[in-house]
C-alpha positions as CSV (number, residue, x, y, z in Angstrom):
1,M,1.2,15.4,-7.1
2,D,-0.9,12.9,-9.0
3,L,-0.8,10.1,-6.3
4,V,-3.2,7.7,-8.5
5,K,-0.5,8.0,-11.1
6,N,2.5,7.7,-9.0
7,L,1.2,4.8,-6.8
8,C,-1.9,3.0,-8.4
9,V,-0.8,3.2,-12.2
10,N,3.0,2.0,-11.0
11,F,2.5,-0.5,-8.5
12,C,-1.2,-1.9,-8.5
13,S,-2.0,-4.8,-10.6
14,Y,-5.7,-4.3,-9.4
15,Y,-6.1,-0.8,-10.5
16,K,-8.4,-0.4,-13.5
17,P,-8.1,3.2,-14.9
18,L,-11.3,3.2,-16.8
19,K,-13.2,2.3,-13.7
20,K,-14.4,5.2,-11.7
21,E,-13.8,3.9,-8.1
22,E,-14.4,6.1,-4.8
23,L,-12.9,3.8,-2.8
24,A,-9.0,3.8,-1.9
25,C,-6.9,0.9,-0.3
26,G,-5.6,1.3,3.1
27,G,-1.9,1.9,1.4
28,F,-3.4,4.7,-0.6
29,V,-4.8,6.2,2.3
30,V,-1.6,6.0,4.4
31,V,0.7,6.9,1.6
32,K,-1.7,10.4,1.2
33,R,-1.6,10.9,5.1
34,L,2.3,10.6,5.1
35,I,2.7,13.2,2.1
36,D,0.0,15.4,3.8
37,M,2.0,15.3,7.1
38,G,5.1,16.5,5.0
39,K,7.0,13.1,4.6
40,K,9.2,13.0,1.5
41,I,8.2,9.8,-0.3
42,P,10.1,8.9,-3.5
43,F,8.1,7.2,-6.5
44,E,10.5,4.7,-7.9
45,K,8.5,2.2,-9.9
46,S,9.8,-1.5,-9.1
47,D,8.7,-4.9,-9.9
48,R,10.1,-6.0,-6.6
49,R,7.8,-7.0,-3.5
50,P,8.9,-6.3,-0.1
51,S,10.6,-8.8,2.1
52,P,8.3,-11.7,3.7
53,C,9.2,-10.2,7.1
54,I,8.1,-6.7,6.0
55,E,5.0,-8.1,4.5
56,E,4.1,-10.0,7.5
57,K,4.3,-6.5,9.8
58,L,2.6,-4.9,7.2
59,S,-0.4,-7.0,6.9
60,T,-0.9,-6.9,10.8
61,A,-0.6,-3.1,10.7
62,L,-2.4,-2.1,7.7
63,C,-4.8,-4.6,6.2
64,P,-7.2,-4.9,9.1
65,T,-7.9,-1.0,8.6
66,C,-8.3,-1.2,4.8
67,P,-12.0,-1.1,3.3
68,F,-11.3,-4.1,1.2
69,Y,-9.9,-6.2,4.0
70,E,-12.8,-8.5,4.8
71,S,-14.4,-9.5,1.7
72,D,-12.5,-8.2,-1.4
73,C,-8.7,-8.4,-0.8
74,D,-7.4,-11.3,-2.9
75,Y,-4.3,-11.1,-0.7
76,I,-6.1,-11.8,2.5
77,L,-8.6,-14.2,1.4
78,Q,-5.9,-16.3,-0.4
79,E,-3.6,-16.1,2.9
80,G,-0.9,-14.3,1.0
81,D,-0.8,-16.3,-2.2
82,A,-2.5,-13.5,-4.2
83,R,-0.6,-10.2,-5.1
84,P,-1.1,-7.5,-2.6
85,C,-2.4,-4.1,-3.7
86,G,-0.2,-1.3,-4.9
87,G,-0.6,0.6,-1.8
88,F,0.8,-2.5,0.2
89,I,3.6,-3.1,-2.0
90,F,4.6,0.4,-2.3
91,L,4.5,0.9,1.7
92,G,6.4,-2.4,1.8
93,L,9.4,-1.2,-0.3
94,L,9.5,2.2,1.5
95,L,9.9,0.3,4.7
96,D,12.3,-2.2,3.1
97,S,14.4,0.8,2.1
98,G,14.2,2.4,5.6
99,I,12.3,5.7,4.1
100,I,9.5,5.1,6.8
101,C,8.9,2.6,9.9
102,I,6.2,0.6,10.6
103,D,5.3,3.0,13.7
104,D,4.7,5.4,10.7
105,V,2.0,3.1,9.2
106,R,0.6,2.2,12.6
107,N,0.3,5.7,13.8
108,I,-1.7,7.1,11.0
109,E,-5.0,8.2,12.0
């Protein structure tokens, strides 16, 4: 499975396909680990955003562990006024649909 194509290309407005990046957002890392653990993750493209309640829970559980959190995350730096990264959006949609729960995000090592 091509996680970059399924996740970054479909959900992330910050993804630059011609830019060679070694870093992945925290959401990408969590989705990859969930897949590696055997979780069935459906990749259905959506223009929706997660519900505000889910965004709040996810920003607490996911964002502080993300390598972009402190200085490179527009969503955090602009206090939720900027669009979140694709990994955040995708995980939020999975949470909204009940495919995963917030503990799945919190318990990723």
